[in-house]
N, C-alpha and C positions, 0 to 999 in steps of 0.2 A: 488548507490540502487542495481544496477546488481552485483555490486561485493559483497556487503553485503549479498545479498539473496544466492549468489552462495556460500560464505565462511558458511552461515548458514547451507546449504544442505549437504555441505560435511563434516562438524562437526558432523552432525546426522548422515548420512549415509556413510561416507568415502569418501576416495580420488577418489576412481572409477568414482564416481557421477559428478565430475568436469567437465568432457569433454561433458557430455550430460544433463547438467543443463542448461535449457532454460529459461530465464526472459523476459517476455514481458510486457511494459508498456503501458498501454491503457489509454489515457487521458479522462475523463468524463467531460462534460461542466458543469458548476453551475447550480445547480438547477434540473439536469437530476440523480439525486440519492438520498436515504434517510435512514432514520434510525428510528426504532419505529414507523413507518407509518407517518414520517413527512419528508417532503421536505425539502433537504439541500441546502443552496448555498456556494460559496465561503467564504462570508462573515459570514455565521452563523458558519463555521468551524474555521475560524481564531478568532471569538469571543469565541468558545469554548476552544481553544487551549490556549487564555490569561485567561482563568478562568472565563470569562463572565457567568451568568446563562442563 
C-alpha cells in the first residue's frame, strides 16, 4: 500500500515528490466508521466486497 500510494503520487506530481511523500496507515476499529449515515463493521464491508446487498 505504501509503495503503491507513493508511486501514484510520483506519477501525478513527478519524481521530486518521491522523497517527501508520507503515507500514514491509521487502523480504525470495526464499527468506528460509517458511510451514508450508517455505521459499518468489518463484516458489513466484507459482505459489500463479496457483492452482498
